[in-house]
C-alpha positions, 0 to 999 in steps of 0.5 A, spaced: 124 959 755 125 963 761 122 969 758 116 966 756 115 962 763 116 969 767 112 972 762 106 968 763 107 968 771 107 975 770 100 975 768 097 973 775 102 975 779 103 982 777 108 986 781 109 980 786 114 977 780 120 981 781 126 981 776 130 987 779 137 986 780 137 988 788 131 983 789 135 977 785 141 978 789 138 978 796 136 971 794 142 969 790 146 969 797 148 965 803 150 965 810 156 961 809 162 961 803 158 959 797 158 964 791 152 968 789 148 965 784 142 970 783 136 967 780 132 970 774 127 972 778 123 972 784 116 970 785 112 972 792 106 967 791 100 968 797 096 961 796 097 954 795 093 955 788 098 960 786 104 956 787 101 950 783 100 955 778 107 957 778 110 950 778 106 948 773 108 953 768 115 952 770 114 944 769 112 945 762 117 950 760 123 946 764 124 952 768 128 951 775 123 952 781 127 954 788 123 955 794 126 960 799 124 961 807 128 966 811 135 964 807 138 962 814 140 955 811 148 953 811 149 949 806 146 953 799 140 949 800 136 956 797 141 958 791 139 957 784 145 953 782 142 952 775 138 959 774 131 959 774 125 962 779 126 963 786 119 962 790 119 966 796 114 964 801 115 970 806 107 972 804 105 965 806 106 967 813 099 965 816 097 961 822 091 957 819 088 954 825 090 952 832 086 946 834 088 946 842 084 941 844 089 936 840 095 940 841 096 941 834 096 947 829 096 948 821 100 954 818 103 956 812 110 955 810 113 962 811 111 963 818 117 963 823 118 959 828 118 966 833 112 968 830 108 962 831 110 961 838 107 969 839 101 967 836 100 960 841 102 964 847 095 965 850 093 958 849 098 955 854 102 951 848 108 952 844 112 949 838 119 946 841 123 946 835 129 951 836 134 951 831 137 958 833 136 962 827 129 965 826 127 960 820 121 959 817 117 952 819 117 951 811 124 951 811 125 947 817 121 941 815 124 942 808 131 941 812 129 936 817 131 941 822 132 940 830 136 944 835 137 946 842 131 943 844 131 936 841 134 932 846 127 932 849 122 934 844 125 931 838 126 934 831 122 936 825 121 929 823 117 928 830 113 934 830 110 934 823 104 930 823 102 932 815 103 936 809 100 939 803 105 939 797 105 942 790 109 936 786 113 938 780 108 937 775 103 943 779 099 937 782 097 938 790 097 932 795 095 932 802 100 927 807 098 925 814 092 927 818 090 929 825 091 923 828 096 921 833 098 915 829 097 911 822 099 905 818 096 907 812 100 907 806 107 909 805 109 915 810 109 921 805 110 926 810 116 923 812 119 922 805 118 930 804 120 932 811 127 933 809 127 933 802 130 940 801 124 942 796 127 937 791 121 933 791 115 938 792 114 945 795 111 945 802 105 950 802 101 948 808 103 944 815 100 941 820 104 941 827 104 937 833 104 942 839 107 941 846 104 944 853 108 950 856 112 947 862 110 950 869 117 951 871 124 952 867 131 952 870 137 953 866 145 953 868 152 953 865 158 949 868 165 949 867 170 943 866 177 943 866 177 939 859 172 937 854 172 930 855 170 931 862 165 935 860 162 930 854 163 924 859 158 928 864 153 929 858 153 921 857 153 920 864 147 925 865 143 921 859 145 914 862 142 916 868 135 918 865 135 925 867 130 928 862 133 934 860 130 940 855 137 942 852 144 940 854 149 944 850 157 944 849 161 950 848 169 949 848 173 954 851 175 958 845 167 960 845 167 962 852 172 967 851 168 970 845 162 970 849 166 974 854 169 978 850 163 980 845 157 979 850 161 982 857 160 975 860 165 973 865 165 965 864 171 962 866 175 960 860 174 953 859 169 948 856 162 949 858 155 945 858 149 950 858 143 946 860 136 946 861 130 943 865 122 943 864 117 940 868 114 941 875 117 946 880 118 939 884 121 935 877 125 941 875 128 942 882 129 934 883 133 934 876 137 939 877 140 937 884 141 930 880 145 934 875 149 938 879 151 931 883 154 928 877 157 934 875 160 935 882 162 927 881 165 929 874 170 934 877 166 940 874 164 947 877 162 954 877 155 953 876 151 959 874 143 957 875 138 962 871 131 961 874 128 968 872 125 969 864 130 974 863 136 971 865 134 964 861 133 969 855 139 972 855 143 966 856 140 962 850 140 969 846 148 968 847 148 961 845 143 962 838 148 968 837 154 964 837 155 963 830 155 970 828 159 972 835 164 967 832 164 970 825 165 977 828 171 974 832 175 974 826 174 980 822 173 980 815 172 972 815 166 968 812 164 961 815 164 954 813 159 951 818 161 943 819 155 939 823 157 932 824 153 927 829 155 920 832 153 915 837 153 918 844 158 912 846 163 915 840 162 922 842 168 923 846 172 921 840 169 924 835 170 931 839 177 929 840 180 927 834 176 933 831 179 938 835 186 935 834 185 936 826 182 943 827 189 945 831 194 941 826 190 945 820 191 952 822 184 954 821 180 957 827 175 952 828 171 953 835 166 948 837 159 948 839 154 942 839 147 939 841 151 934 845 145 930 848 144 928 840 151 927 839 151 932 834 157 938 834 159 944 830 165 947 828 165 954 825 171 954 821 173 961 820 176 963 813 179 969 810 175 972 805 178 972 798 183 967 800 182 960 796 187 956 799 184 957 806 177 955 803 180 949 800 184 947 807 177 948 810 173 944 805 178 938 806 178 939 814 170 939 813 171 932 809 175 929 814 170 930 819 164 927 815 169 921 814 170 921 821 163 921 823 161 915 818 167 911 821 164 912 827 157 910 825 154 917 825 152 921 819 155 927 815 149 932 817 145 932 824 141 938 822 143 943 817 142 938 812 145 936 804 144 942 800 149 943 795 155 943 800 155 936 802 152 933 795 159 929 794 159 926 801 152 923 800 154 916 796 160 915 802 154 915 807 149 911 803 152 907 798 147 904 793 141 907 797 143 914 794 141 911 788 135 909 790 134 916 793 135 918 786 130 914 783 125 917 787 127 924 785 126 922 777 120 918 779 117 925 782 120 930 778 123 927 772 125 934 769 129 935 775 126 942 776 125 942 783 131 945 787 136 942 782 143 940 784 141 939 791 141 932 795 142 927 789 144 927 782 140 925 776 141 925 769 135 928 765 
């Protein structure tokens, strides 16, 4: 069946259907601990019509199709765990339309967030969702990504207005519209955003844009202990100060930044903040935040108002994943990602830190603490199954803790294959409702199988 399906696809894709081992191996790897699972072939479509034709052929032959964006996901989302065809969207990378008056853009899924914002630069608008990695917009929608700016601008769920989607039988549908609101029917856009390619393949997106702020100010500040840093975040939110970003790094990460980037941060827990708005508003917000930090006993402020200084600051934060990995040569990472109500954040971080310390596995912590979302990157020696098992057990305890505190097993990384075993624990019978939706839209389970839900075919 595989050979027949691939031969049929090759008749119209030609050399854009690749079966070479290097290309298959490249698309069989992930950013974290998952074993390599190369697909049978890699397809490079350039249009919705080609995607629909490919999926239609695969549907007839029961051949799996796994969408691929930039390959930056952390839970094995784009791995062909059951073989099949990897559908690489990198050639579907155009901005199709910019509607400046409506503050919208229509794009193909393979464009990256950095490339999109480069295209938008002259319009005075930008797309704010910033997960750190230069991910594709389609992949970000598929995983319902968020990141450092979520506390002000929201997640992909808040910034995707409509989609074009290829269903498992090859049909093409459109969801949403250019209107700012609608009460017309089921919210299919919301259904596909976050579905991780298991319900349909996104081929076009209508995005909400935002005005570039007149003024931006960023800063780092240090605290003697992480509890005080977290309480400062809570106090800032309760005072209604409109932060664009508020990030946390623990003392281990501060030390790693110093060693790897040549900075001179005090080796203490830090908050990294940014304010957007008018010159006056940014100045006032920064002053109010400074007062709260002072009252909470924080200090060592380092302000960055010049673009090059701000860019250097956030480049360092965005590179934290790889910088932390490099701090233990020969290691691989198991990235954790839990999110809890703000009121339980200090408890969640404290219990997690104690758990990490008792485990014997290095696990520096960073987080988008304005959302109650934080990550521990567990550093595992490659080829050490005992360490991997301990890290997995630690990650599970973090997820169970998040649920106990009223939160979720994943704030932004998604489920993929890595968190599949935790879904019933969080959702209970609702997980079976998700499986019912999957069976209705993809009865043969060909779209990114082995992710998010389990179904019998």
